[in-house]
N, C-alpha and C positions, 0 to 999 in steps of 0.2 A: 704676282698679278697684278696685286695693290698699286704697285708703281707702275706700269701700264695704263691701270684707268686712272691716274693720278694725270699722267700726260694726256692720255686720251680728253679727258673732260676740258681740261686747260686749252687744248688745240682746239677743240668744239666748241668751247667759249672765244676764244679768239677768230676762227672763220666766221663766228657769225655778227661777232661787232664788226668786223671789216668789212663785210658785205653791208651792213646795215652805212656804217660810215661810207663807203662808196656811193651808195645810191643817194643819202642825203648830200653830202659833197655835191654832187651832180647836180639833184632838183636845184640845189640854195647858191650854187657858184662860190661856197666859202671853203675856202683852204684847198683852193686848186693850183697846183704847181705848173706854171704853163711853159713850154720850151720858146716862144717865141723872144729875140730878142737877147740870148742869152748863150755862146759861146761855151759855155761850159757844159749845160745838158745833153745827154746823149739819148734822151728821148725823146719821140716824135708827136706827143700826142699829149693832152692836158689830164695830169692827172692827180688825185688826191694827193694832199703832203700829212695826212691826219691818221696813220696808221699806229702813231704811237700809242693813240687811245684803246687798241686794241692788246698792246702791253700793259697799260696803265691799269684798267680796268679792273680784269683779270687780279690783278696782284691788290688792288683797293678789296676786291672779295677774298681773297686769299686772308690776309692778314686782320681782316675782320672776325676773323673763325679764331684771334688770339688776345684774350684780355690781357694785354703785358703792356705796361708803361712802357719798358724799352721799348717795341717795336710800333709802340705809338708815334715816337720821337721820331726813330729812322724810317718811318713811312709820311711822316708831316715835311721833315725835311725834302725826298724824295719826292713827294707832291710839288714842292716849291722846283724844285729842279726839272723836273715835268714841266712846270707853268712856264717858267721860265723859258724854256724851247718850244711849247705850244703855241705862247702869244707871238713869239716870230713866226709859226708855222702861220697861224690866224693873218697878222699883219705885214709880216715883212718887212717889221721894223726890228729896232734894236739889233745893235753891230755886236760882229763876232766876238770884239774883244771886251766890249761891257757885258754880253753874256756870262763868257767866262769869269771873269771877275766875277760877279755874281754869284755863280755857281762856287767859285774859291771860296768865300766868304760865309756862304752856306755850307761847306763841308766844314769850315772853319767851327762853327756852332756845334756842330753836331757832333764834333772829334772831343770838343772840350767839355760834353757832358755823357760821351760815350766813350771811354778808353780801352773799352775790347775793340774800337777800330784802330787806335792808333798802331802805327808800324815805327819797331822803336830800332830795327836793325835791317842791313841786305846782305846778310847770311855770311859776313865777314870777322865773327866772333868780337863785334864790339856793339855796345850798345850807343845810342844818342841821347843828350838831354831831351827830355820833354819839351823843354823851349823851342830845340829844332825840332823833335818826331814829331809836333804838332802843324806847323809849316809844309814841312815836309810829306808826309801824309796827303796834306789837305791837297797840295799844289799834283800828288801822284794820281790824284781821284779825279781832280780837274784836267789831267793829260787825256786820261784811260777815258773822262766822258768826252773829251774832243778828238780822240782818237778812233773812237764808234761814230763819232760825228761824221768825220772823212772819211772812212771805208764805206760809208752809206753811198757809194758814187755807181754802183752798179745795182742790178737786182740780187739780191741774195745773199750779197758778200758779206755786210754786217750782221743780217740776223744769222747766216750759218757760222760767221765765227765764234756768237754768243752761245748758238747752240751748241758748238762742240765744245767752249769753254766749260759750259751749265752742266753737258753729261759729263766731263770727267771731275767738276766738283762734285759732283754729285757721289762719282763713284769714291774719291778720296775723301770725302765727307761719312761714308757709309762706312769707310775703310777704317777711322777713327771712331765713330760710332758715335759722330756729332750727327745726331739725328734733325734738330731743327735745319739745320745747312741741308742735309739730302733733302729732304722734303722742299727745302725753300728753290734748291738749285733743279730738283726734278719737275718742281711745276713753272719754271724759268722755262725750259727744255721744252715742256707742251706748248705753253701760250707761245715763244717763239716762233713755234714748230708751224703753229696755226697761219701768225702772220708769212711765214715762209712760204706756205702752200700757195699764197694769194698773191702776193709778192714776186714769185719766183715763176711758177705755171701760167698766172693768170695775168702778171704784171699790171695788177690794175689799181696799185698804189702804194704809196711811200712809208719809210717809217717816217719822215720830217725830222727835227731836231728837235721833237719833244721825244719822241720815240727812242731817237740815238741818243739823246742824252739819260734819258732813265733805265736803258739798259746796260750804259757806260756807270750808271750811278750803283747798279745793281751787281754787276762785274764787279766793280773795286772795292764794293764794300764787302760782297760776299768770301772775296779773294782775303779781306782782312779778318773778318769772321774764323775762317779756315784756318790760315794762319796761326793767331794769337790762341787759337784754342788748343794746338800743339804745336808748336813753332821748331821739335826735335825732329819731328816725322815730313816735315815741309820746308822746303826752303823756299825764301821769297824769288828765287829765279825759277819756280815752279809756274810763278805765274805771269812772271817775264813771258815764259817761252810759248805759254799757252796766248798770249797778245804778242806775240813778237809782230807778226805781220800790221796790226793798227800803230805798235809802238814805234817799229820801222818807219813806216812809210809817212807816219806826221813827223818822226824827227828829219828825216830826211825832205820831207817836202818842206818846214822851217826852216833847214840850213840852203837849199835851193833859191827859194824866195828872198833871203838873207841877201845872197852871193849875187843875187840877180838885182837888190836893191829894194825889191819889192816889200810889202807888209810880212810879216812871218805868219798872221794869221787872215791873212786872204786867201783868196781861191783862183786857181788856175786846173786846166785840164793834161796835167802831166804827171799824173799819181802812174803810179806801175799798172793798177788795175784798169786807169783807163788808155795806158796803153796797150795794155795787152787787148783788150778790145778795138782798139782802132788797126792794129797792125800785124793782130794774130788771127783774132777769132770771129772779128765784125758781127757778134753777135755775145750780146753781156752776160746772158745767161751762161755759156760755154765759159767766159773767162772768168767768172765766177766759180762754175766747178772744178777749175783747173787750179785753182787758189786755193780752193778748199778742202781736194782732196791734199795741195801741199800741205796748207796748216793742219790739217787732221795726222798725217803725218809723222809733222815735229810736236804736235801736240801728245799723240802716245808716246813717243820717245821721251817726252819729257814728263809724262806721268810715269813713265817704267825707272826713273831716276829721281821721282820727285823731293827727296831727301837730299839729295849729291849734289852743294852748289857748284865745286869745280867742273864737273859732267852738265852740269844745264847750263854754266856760264859757256862751255864747249858746243852746245848744241844752240845756243841763240847765234855764239859767233857766225856758226856753220851757215843757220841762216841768212843772216845778215849778208855773207859773203855771198851768197846766191842771189839775193835780192839786188844786192850792188851790182854784180856782173848783168844780171839779165835786166836790168835796169838800163845799162851803160849800151848794150845790146840794142835795147830796142828805140830808146832817145835818139841817135842820128836819121832813125828812119823817119823821122816826124819833120815832113820838108813842106 
């Protein structure tokens, strides 16, 4: 019962914040995402981009309950990452590449002072030297942040991915008796569910860069906390499977842009979720539900074999093949 109460409490706070933010944005005309003049947009009305506040504020409340210097630095760096994206939501300044560079260096600072977050192996039986492990982990975290942001292209997709991830992190942390991360993950389930309700059913607000960056920060760091708590019980490839869609879509998008001679950090309308929306469903909610179901199935498979690296690699390989086949079947129809 205490778990359900925690989820409901944070979902309720998140819903309230979203309602207030939507009202204030409409009244002040601040933080509004205008669909006009941008071919990459798939919405057709002016919507607030400040939904990240409904993720960030509940977590400030959550961490204020802990008088812990470790979490103080953890939330300070997370706050700076949120602000980096939130500033862009408000001003539409700061190019994506500059934002990612800033985030990368913020992660470096965090990792230098918090070694519990450093990933020094990828499940192949050898450890990275510290001089390599720190930048590698910072690069991986930055990649997750960017991947979640890219997935925030249709209503409910990025938040749905985050809810699934957090749910399986809760189950894993509880199984490992990692109390702090079990509660943190469950609070994230509640918080993002509150946003999901408004974003998916009401279609009245977006995560924005601030929200997507902060969620990416939490997902990446929770992964590292859980893995380093008991690396024999969990393979690093478990987290790759849980984040299979955003990771694959980001890598595929970077390859596509590079191949076409475009900037790898640019934006386009050829993501798989966009193609599904335009070519199959014509309703971004239905496209999101379809992808969320697929993601849940693969995530459950990953959870079932979370300590078995060869099987997890096989699961991700199957996902990657399905992604590529689906993408190639949809892309030629884009005329």
